[in-house]
C-alpha positions in Angstrom: 0.0 -0.1 0.0 1.2 3.4 -1.0 1.4 6.7 0.8 0.7 9.2 -2.0 2.9 11.9 -3.0 2.6 14.7 -5.5 3.6 12.2 -7.5 2.4 14.2 -5.7 5.7 16.1 -5.1 8.4 13.8 -4.2 12.3 13.6 -4.5 12.1 11.2 -7.5 10.5 13.4 -10.0 11.9 16.8 -11.6 9.8 19.2 -9.7 8.0 21.0 -12.8 7.0 17.6 -13.7 6.2 16.5 -10.3 3.8 19.2 -9.8 1.7 18.2 -12.8 1.6 14.6 -12.6 -1.3 12.9 -10.5 -0.2 9.3 -10.1 -1.4 6.7 -8.0 -1.2 7.9 -4.6 -2.1 11.5 -4.9 -5.8 12.1 -6.3 -6.3 8.4 -6.7 -6.1 5.8 -3.8 -5.0 2.0 -4.5 -7.3 0.2 -6.8 -9.1 -3.0 -5.1 -10.2 -4.5 -8.1 -11.2 -8.1 -7.8 -9.0 -10.7 -9.7 -11.9 -13.3 -10.2 -14.8 -11.2 -10.6 -17.8 -13.3 -12.1 -21.3 -12.8 -12.9 -22.4 -14.7 -9.7 -20.3 -12.3 -7.5 -21.8 -9.3 -9.4 -25.3 -10.6 -8.5 -24.1 -11.3 -5.0 -22.6 -7.7 -4.5 -25.8 -6.3 -5.7 -28.1 -8.2 -3.4 -25.6 -7.4 -0.6 -25.8 -3.6 -1.4 -29.7 -3.3 -1.5 -29.9 -5.5 1.5 -28.0 -3.4 4.0 -31.1 -1.7 5.4 -32.7 -5.2 6.1 -29.8 -6.6 7.8 -30.5 -7.4 11.7 -29.0 -5.1 14.1 -26.6 -6.5 16.6 -25.3 -4.7 19.6 -21.7 -3.9 20.5 -18.5 -5.8 19.6 -17.8 -9.6 19.2 -17.3 -10.8 22.5 -14.0 -12.7 21.8 -12.0 -10.0 20.3 -10.2 -7.0 21.8 -10.8 -3.5 20.5 -7.5 -2.2 19.0 -6.6 1.6 18.6 -4.6 0.9 15.6 -3.8 -1.8 13.1 -0.7 -2.8 11.1 -0.1 -4.7 7.9 2.6 -6.8 9.3 3.5 -7.0 13.0 2.2 -4.5 15.5 1.6 -0.9 15.4 4.6 1.3 16.8 2.7 3.5 19.0 0.9 2.3 22.2 -2.9 3.0 22.8 -2.1 6.1 25.0 0.2 7.8 22.6 0.0 11.6 22.6 1.1 12.5 19.1 2.4 11.1 15.9 6.4 11.1 16.3 7.0 13.4 13.3 4.4 16.2 14.5 5.0 18.8 16.9 2.2 19.1 19.5 3.0 22.5 20.5 3.1 23.7 16.9 1.6 27.4 16.7 -1.7 27.4 15.3 -2.9 30.2 12.8 -1.6 32.0 9.6 -1.8 30.8 6.1 -0.2 28.4 3.7 -0.4 28.6 0.0 0.8 25.8 -2.4 1.3 26.2 -6.1 0.6 23.5 -8.7 0.4 23.2 -12.4 -2.9 22.5 -14.1 -6.5 23.4 -13.6 -9.7 22.0 -11.9 -13.3 21.8 -12.5 -14.6 20.0 -9.8 -14.9 19.5 -6.1 -15.9 15.9 -6.3 -12.8 13.4 -6.0 -14.7 10.3 -6.1 -16.3 10.2 -9.6 -14.7 9.2 -12.8 -15.7 12.5 -14.6 -13.3 14.6 -12.3 -11.0 11.8 -11.6 -7.9 13.9 -12.3 -9.5 17.3 -12.4 -10.6 17.6 -8.8 -9.4 20.6 -6.9 -6.5 19.6 -4.6 -7.1 19.3 -0.8 -10.4 17.6 -0.7 -8.9 14.0 -0.3 -5.4 14.7 -0.7 -2.4 12.6 0.8 0.1 15.3 0.2 -1.7 18.6 1.1 -4.1 16.9 3.5 -7.5 15.4 3.6 -9.1 18.7 4.4 -12.6 18.0 3.8 -13.3 14.2 3.6 -11.7 11.7 6.0 -11.4 8.0 6.3 -12.3 5.9 9.3 -8.6 5.6 10.3 -5.6 7.6 9.2 -2.0 6.4 8.2 1.3 7.2 10.0 4.0 8.3 7.5 6.6 6.9 10.0 5.6 3.3 9.6 5.5 1.0 6.7 1.6 0.6 6.9 0.0 1.3 10.0 -3.4 2.8 10.8 -4.6 4.7 13.8 -8.2 5.9 14.7 -9.8 8.7 13.4 -13.6 8.6 12.6 -13.3 5.1 14.2 -11.8 5.2 17.6 -11.2 1.6 17.8 -11.4 -1.5 15.7 -12.0 -5.2 16.3 -10.4 -7.8 13.8 -9.6 -11.5 14.1 -6.3 -12.9 13.2 -7.4 -14.3 9.7 -8.9 -10.9 9.0 -12.1 -12.4 7.6 -14.1 -9.4 9.1 -13.6 -6.0 11.0 -15.8 -4.1 13.2 -15.4 -0.3 13.7 -16.5 1.8 16.6 -17.1 5.2 15.4 -16.2 8.2 17.8 -19.3 9.4 19.4 -18.1 12.9 19.1 -17.4 12.6 15.4 -19.7 15.1 13.4 -20.1 16.5 10.0 -19.4 20.2 9.3 -23.1 21.0 9.6 -23.2 19.5 13.0 -24.9 16.2 12.3 -23.2 13.2 14.0 -21.5 10.7 11.8 -23.3 7.5 12.3 -22.9 3.9 10.9 -25.6 4.4 8.2 -23.2 7.0 6.6 -20.6 4.2 6.4 -23.0 1.9 4.8 -24.4 4.7 2.5 -20.8 5.4 1.2 -20.2 1.9 0.0 -23.6 1.7 -1.7 -23.2 5.0 -3.5 -19.6 4.6 -4.6 -20.2 1.0 -5.7 -22.9 2.5 -8.1 -21.6 5.6 -9.0 -18.1 5.9 -7.8 -14.7 5.8 -9.8 -11.9 3.3 -9.6 -10.9 2.1 -7.1 -14.0 2.9 -5.0 -16.6 1.3 -7.1 -14.7 -2.0 -6.9 -14.5 -2.6 -3.2 -17.8 -4.3 -2.5 -16.7 -7.0 -4.8 -14.6 -8.2 -1.8 -17.3 -7.7 1.0 -19.9 -10.2 1.8 -22.0 -7.9 3.9 -21.8 -4.6 5.8 -24.1 -4.1 9.0 -24.9 -1.9 11.9 -24.1 -3.6 15.1 -24.8 -0.7 17.3 -25.5 3.0 17.8 -21.7 3.7 16.9 -20.7 0.3 15.3 -20.3 -1.1 11.8 -19.1 -4.5 10.9 -17.6 -5.6 7.5 -17.6 -9.3 6.7 -15.3 -10.1 3.7 -15.7 -12.8 1.0 -13.2 -15.1 -0.6 -12.0 -12.4 -3.0 -10.5 -10.5 0.0 -7.0 -10.6 1.1 -5.0 -9.7 4.1 -4.3 -6.1 3.1 -8.0 -5.5 2.0 -9.3 -4.8 5.6 -6.7 -2.0 5.9 -7.9 -0.5 2.6 -11.4 -0.4 4.0 -10.2 1.3 7.3 -7.8 3.9 5.8 -8.4 4.5 2.1 -12.2 4.7 1.8 -14.0 8.0 2.5 -17.0 8.6 4.8 -19.7 10.7 3.1 -22.8 12.1 4.7 -26.0 10.2 3.9 -28.1 13.3 5.0 -26.3 15.8 2.7 -25.4 13.9 -0.4 -27.4 14.3 -3.6 -27.5 10.9 -5.0 -29.2 11.8 -8.1 -26.4 13.9 -9.6 -23.5 12.6 -7.4 -21.6 11.2 -10.7 -21.3 14.7 -12.1 -18.6 17.3 -11.7 -19.6 19.9 -9.2 -18.1 23.3 -7.8 -20.7 23.0 -5.0 -18.9 22.8 -1.7 -19.9 19.6 0.0 -20.4 18.6 3.7 -17.5 16.9 5.0 -16.1 15.7 8.4 -12.6 17.2 8.0 -10.9 20.0 9.6 -11.4 22.7 7.1 -14.3 24.3 5.1 -14.0 25.7 1.7 -13.9 29.4 2.0 -13.9 30.4 -1.6 -13.5 28.9 -5.2 -12.1 30.5 -8.4 -12.6 27.9 -10.9 -9.4 26.6 -12.5 -7.3 29.1 -10.6 -7.6 28.9 -6.8 -9.3 27.3 -3.9 -9.0 28.4 -0.4 -9.8 26.3 2.7 -10.6 27.7 6.1 -10.1 25.9 9.5 -13.3 24.7 11.2 -13.4 26.3 14.7 -15.8 23.3 15.7 -13.7 20.5 14.2 -14.5 17.6 16.3 -11.0 15.6 15.9 -8.7 18.7 16.7 -7.7 16.9 20.2 -7.2 13.5 18.8 -3.5 12.1 19.0 -3.4 11.7 15.3 -4.3 15.3 14.9 -1.9 16.9 17.3 0.5 19.3 15.6 -1.3 18.5 12.4 -3.0 21.1 9.9 -2.0 24.2 11.9 -2.9 26.9 9.5 -6.2 28.8 9.7 -6.0 29.2 5.8 -4.7 26.7 3.3 -4.7 28.0 -0.3 -3.8 26.2 -3.5 -2.9 28.3 -6.6 -2.8 26.8 -10.1 -0.6 27.8 -13.0 -0.3 27.1 -16.5 3.3 26.3 -16.9 6.3 25.4 -14.7 8.0 28.7 -15.6 5.1 30.7 -14.3 4.7 28.8 -11.2 8.5 29.2 -10.3 8.2 33.1 -10.9 5.3 33.2 -8.6 7.1 31.4 -6.1 10.0 33.7 -6.2 7.6 36.8 -5.9 6.3 35.1 -2.6 2.9 34.2 -4.0 3.1 30.8 -2.3 5.6 29.5 0.4 7.0 26.0 -0.6 8.6 24.7 -3.9 9.6 21.2 -4.4 12.5 21.0 -6.7 13.7 17.9 -8.7 15.7 19.6 -11.6 19.4 19.5 -10.7 20.2 22.6 -13.0 17.2 24.6 -11.3 18.6 23.6 -7.8 22.1 24.8 -8.7 21.3 28.0 -11.0 17.8 29.3 -10.5 17.9 30.1 -6.7 20.0 33.3 -6.8 17.1 35.8 -6.7 17.1 38.4 -3.8 14.9 36.6 -1.4 17.4 33.7 -1.2 20.4 36.2 -0.8 19.1 38.0 2.1 17.8 34.7 3.9 14.1 35.1 3.4 14.0 31.9 1.1 16.1 28.8 2.4 16.8 25.5 0.4 16.4 22.5 2.6 16.9 18.9 2.1 14.6 16.0 3.4 15.9 12.5 3.6 13.5 9.9 2.8 13.9 6.0 3.7 11.6 4.4 1.1 12.4 3.0 -2.1 12.9 5.2 -5.2 9.9 5.6 -7.4 9.8 4.7 -11.0 9.9 7.6 -13.3 9.9 6.1 -16.9 8.5 6.4 -20.5 5.8 3.9 -20.3 5.0 1.8 -23.5 1.3 1.4 -24.3 1.4 -2.3 -25.0 -2.2 -2.1 -26.1 -0.6 -0.6 -29.4 0.5 -3.1 -31.8 4.0 -1.4 -32.2 4.9 -2.2 -28.6 3.5 -5.9 -28.3 6.7 -7.5 -28.9 8.7 -7.5 -25.8 12.0 -7.7 -27.9 11.1 -4.5 -29.5 10.4 -2.9 -26.1 13.7 -4.2 -24.9 15.6 -2.7 -27.7 13.9 0.7 -27.3 14.6 0.8 -23.5 18.3 0.3 -24.3 18.2 3.5 -26.5 17.6 5.9 -23.7 21.1 7.1 -23.1 20.9 8.0 -19.3 24.7 8.8 -19.1 24.4 11.5 -21.8 21.2 13.0 -20.4 22.5 12.9 -16.7 25.8 14.7 -17.8 24.4 17.3 -20.2 21.0 18.2 -18.5 21.4 17.3 -15.0 24.9 18.1 -13.6 25.3 14.3 -13.1 23.0 14.7 -10.1 20.6 11.7 -10.8 21.1 8.0 -10.2 19.7 5.6 -12.8 16.6 3.6 -11.9 16.3 -0.1 -12.5 14.1 -1.5 -10.1 10.4 -0.6 -9.1 11.4 -0.8 -5.3 15.0 0.4 -5.7 17.0 1.0 -2.6 15.2 -1.4 -0.3 15.1 -4.9 0.5 12.1 -5.4 -1.9 14.2 -5.0 -4.9 15.5 -7.4 -7.1 18.3 -5.6 -8.4 21.8 -7.3 -7.4 19.9 -10.1 -5.5 19.5 -13.6 -6.9 16.1 -15.2 -6.6 15.5 -17.2 -3.3 13.6 -20.5 -3.1 10.2 -18.8 -2.4 10.7 -16.5 -5.4 11.7 -19.5 -7.7 8.8 -21.7 -6.5 6.4 -18.8 -7.3 7.7 -18.1 -10.8 8.2 -21.9 -11.7 4.7 -22.1 -13.4 5.8 -19.2 -15.4 9.3 -20.5 -16.9 9.7 -17.9 -19.8 8.5 -14.8 -17.9 11.8 -13.9 -16.1 15.2 -13.6 -17.8 18.2 -15.5 -16.5 20.0 -12.2 -15.7 17.0 -10.9 -13.6 16.6 -14.3 -12.0 20.2 -14.3 -10.9 20.4 -10.7 -9.9 22.9 -9.8 -12.4 21.0 -7.6 -14.6 21.6 -3.8 -14.6 20.1 -1.0 -16.7 22.4 -0.4 -19.9 25.4 1.8 -19.4 26.6 3.8 -22.2 30.1 5.7 -22.5 28.0 9.1 -22.2 29.0 10.1 -25.7 25.4 10.3 -27.1 26.1 7.6 -29.7 27.5 4.6 -28.0 27.9 2.2 -31.0 28.1 -0.9 -28.8 24.7 -0.2 -27.2 23.3 0.8 -30.7 24.4 -2.4 -32.2 22.9 -4.4 -29.4 19.6 -2.6 -29.8 19.5 -3.1 -33.6 20.3 -6.9 -33.2 17.2 -7.2 -31.0 15.1 -5.1 -33.4 16.4 -7.4 -36.2 15.0 -10.3 -34.2 11.7 -8.5 -33.8 11.2 -8.4 -37.6 12.6 -4.9 -38.5 15.4 -4.0 -40.8 17.0 -0.8 -42.0 15.7 0.6 -45.4 16.6 4.1 -46.7 17.8 5.1 -43.3 14.5 4.1 -41.4 13.7 0.9 -39.6 10.7 -1.0 -41.1 8.8 -4.2 -40.7 8.4 -7.0 -43.2 5.7 -5.2 -44.8 7.7 -1.9 -45.2 5.9 -0.1 -42.5 8.4 2.2 -40.4 8.9 1.8 -36.7 7.1 4.9 -35.3 5.2 6.1 -32.4 4.1 9.3 -30.6 5.5 10.4 -27.3 2.7 12.4 -25.4 4.0 15.2 -23.3 2.4 18.1 -21.2 5.3 20.2 -19.8 8.6 21.6 -21.0 10.4 19.2 -18.8 8.8 16.3 -20.3 9.5 17.5 -23.6 13.1 18.1 -22.9 13.5 14.4 -21.9 11.4 13.3 -25.0 13.9 15.2 -27.2 16.9 13.6 -25.6 15.5 10.2 -26.1 14.4 10.9 -29.7 17.8 12.1 -30.3 19.1 8.6 -30.0 16.1 6.8 -31.7 16.9 9.1 -34.8 20.3 7.4 -35.0 19.0 4.0 -35.7 16.1 5.2 -38.0 13.2 5.0 -35.6 10.4 7.8 -36.1 9.5 9.0 -32.9 7.3 12.2 -32.8 6.6 14.4 -29.7 3.1 15.6 -29.0 2.8 18.3 -26.2 -0.7 18.9 -25.1 -2.5 20.8 -22.2 -3.0 19.3 -18.8 -6.9 18.8 -19.4 -6.3 17.2 -22.7 -3.5 14.9 -21.2 -5.8 13.8 -18.3 -8.5 12.8 -20.7 -6.1 10.9 -22.9 -4.4 9.1 -20.2 -7.7 8.3 -18.5 -8.6 6.5 -22.0 -5.3 5.2 -22.7 -5.1 7.2 -25.8 -1.4 7.3 -26.3 1.5 5.4 -27.6 4.1 6.4 -25.0 3.9 8.8 -21.9 6.2 9.9 -19.0 4.8 8.9 -15.8 5.9 8.0 -12.3 4.6 5.1 -10.2 5.6 5.9 -6.3 6.9 3.3 -4.3 6.5 2.1 -0.7 7.7 -0.4 1.8 4.2 -1.8 1.9 3.1 -2.4 -1.7 -0.2 -3.9 -1.9 -3.7 -3.5 -3.7 -2.3 -0.6 -5.8 -0.5 -3.0 -7.8 -3.6 -4.4 -9.2 -4.5 -1.1 -10.5 -0.9 -0.6 -12.1 -0.2 -4.0 -13.4 -3.2 -6.5 -12.9 -4.9 -8.0 -15.9 -8.3 -6.9 -14.9 -7.2 -3.2 -14.8 -5.9 -3.3 -18.4 -8.9 -2.1 -20.1 -11.0 -0.1 -17.4 -10.8 3.6 -18.0 -9.2 5.6 -15.1 -7.0 3.0 -13.8 -3.1 3.3 -13.7 -2.2 0.4 -15.8 -0.4 2.8 -18.2 1.5 -0.2 -19.7 -1.6 -2.1 -20.5 0.0 -5.3 -18.7 -2.0 -8.5 -18.5 0.0 -11.2 -17.6 -1.1 -14.4 -15.3 2.5 -14.5 -13.6 2.2 -10.7 -12.6 -1.4 -11.6 -11.2 0.0 -14.5 -9.4 3.0 -12.6 -7.9 0.5 -9.8 -6.7 -1.8 -12.4 -5.4 0.9 -13.9 -3.5 2.0 -10.7 -2.1 -1.5 -9.9 -0.8 -1.9 -13.1 1.1 1.5 -13.1 2.5 1.7 -13.8 6.3 5.3 -13.5 7.2 7.8 -10.8 6.2 9.8 -13.4 4.3 6.8 -14.4 2.1 6.0 -10.7 1.5 9.3 -9.7 0.6 9.9 -12.7 -1.8 6.5 -12.0 -3.4 7.4 -8.3 -4.1 10.9 -9.1 -5.5 9.1 -11.8 -7.7 6.9 -9.2 -9.2 9.9 -6.9 -9.4 11.7 -9.5 -11.5 8.5 -9.9 -13.8 8.2 -6.1 -14.4 11.9 -5.6 -15.1 11.9 -8.7 -17.6 8.6 -7.5 -19.2 10.2 -4.3 -20.3 7.1 -2.2 -19.8 9.0 0.8 -19.3 12.1 2.8 -20.2 13.3 3.5 -16.6 14.8 6.8 -16.1 16.3 8.3 -12.9 15.9 9.3 -9.2 17.1 11.4 -6.4 17.8 10.1 -3.0 16.3 13.2 -1.2 13.6 15.7 -1.4 14.7 19.3 -2.1 12.4 21.9 -0.9 12.8 25.7 -1.2 10.6 27.7 1.3 9.8 31.2 2.4 10.8 31.6 6.1 7.4 32.6 7.1 6.5 28.8 7.5 8.3 26.2 9.5 8.3 22.4 10.1 9.6 19.9 12.7 13.1 18.8 12.7 12.2 15.1 12.5 11.4 13.6 9.2 9.1 10.6 8.9 10.4 7.4 6.7 8.0 8.6 3.9 9.7 12.1 3.8 8.4 15.4 4.1 5.0 16.0 5.5 3.2 19.4 4.6 0.4 18.4 7.2 2.8 19.3 10.1 4.1 22.6 8.9 3.1 25.8 10.7 3.1 29.6 10.3 6.2 31.4 11.9 5.5 34.2 14.3 2.0 33.5 15.0 
């Protein structure tokens, strides 16, 4: 399971691109699509949905289980039941002032849970980076543990060892922003509504639930079916919103809207300038302000998010102080661009935040739904032709490190590690799915001499392309029918275009016709949602506890569902088996082996052209805002910042 970043803003992505791309964990939570969804289950799910109101009411928790203040995917939560605050928050942080973020793009909706506004919802509504300011889940995640959840709307939870069911006790003090109490009926209503009218992943989660029932005035119980796994109960707890039954218009819920909703979160929407700006104002009556998970969190009276059309406009606005924090990922910018007066006189400082999580996968993604990319040898050859050494030296001051693994820099990575017995057993039914080099841990991304035209790499790529059926004719690579090898790279920013041009430079050397198409943010979101592209540059963030989001990225069932993050169009039984093994793992060894097996499959499948990453997060900030000294394992968290001199 992931903690979102602006993939959402994280150190692995050049900043101008980072602040445009909305990948898996930013606007969209992990996708819990069923692996074996049948007509029988569809009918059963429908019956379960309409039958909620008819279910008998039980009273209180199950008698043989003990209520817990927190739950963890593996092992025990780090914090005891009487903890005072999260370790990376300052409980004495000053309250007040304002924080403004700057992002690239636009927005046309305040509903983050429907397909029409899947990637065009105003930031902050349900936002792992800037905060879940309006809507909240039953439990909230600690950024200092791989995957642990602590009570929020639900003050405690009961769950047996086999995780076949879980029962939440809602906090009796939890209230909506209109003063109405949050009740079990709201939880049940949310699942009914999002199953019928929500977007992925919210609309698929009932497929793993046998029934939901009210078991007391403040209690609600989920019973899971055989489509569930050991992670799914935590998805229910921490990655599903709770919506108000009494204040939600069901009839037009699936439409985009700019009407401020009723929520349970710590802020209200103060003003909206469509596509330009949204401003949130602190709730004086927020019910959860004294909870341990909220101490030292969301300290500003006002949070504003400004939208900009380009990276350059955004940076110029930051220099003028129109917003206070700027995540940087471009080494040339970090080295050269911060020479303006506010830096010189100390009003703006540059800071480095160290993360302890795997590097994310920033890459060119092949859309294997397109015929041109369906041959793995073609993809392998094309991946060889990105000259990282030349790009890093000439564009990025040699700051970057090459990415090769989807969990690079952690025990979950297959790089440099031979497959163990558990991995080999898992991969045995799929003997041709992993290359020998990857299986033995000797594979590394191709390394050039940095000249921009390494003949050894070019010859090796041409050999593979010949095996894939291409030959050189008239300076172009053509297939057996004389059709040239050509494709389009879709971009939406100057920085993406810069990378695409560098890649095209090498492709031209061997006669591959790659064109570059730059589009605006709205068109880009539409085209990616519908998989209407040959190749894109995208990021998949990584965590120490991957889980159901991998179904959304790589599972066969997500290949043709609009709005999922299966950018590459993967549909491979071996990948499905590895994900299933990962989700069912009970021990740390089983879990890590399953993830490494998945890593080997993705590397061997050549679904992407891996690019590069940074080890840290670079953030420039105006000194009118501050943050705690401690950085959690998932890196900087804007939710614990505060206004100075308040």
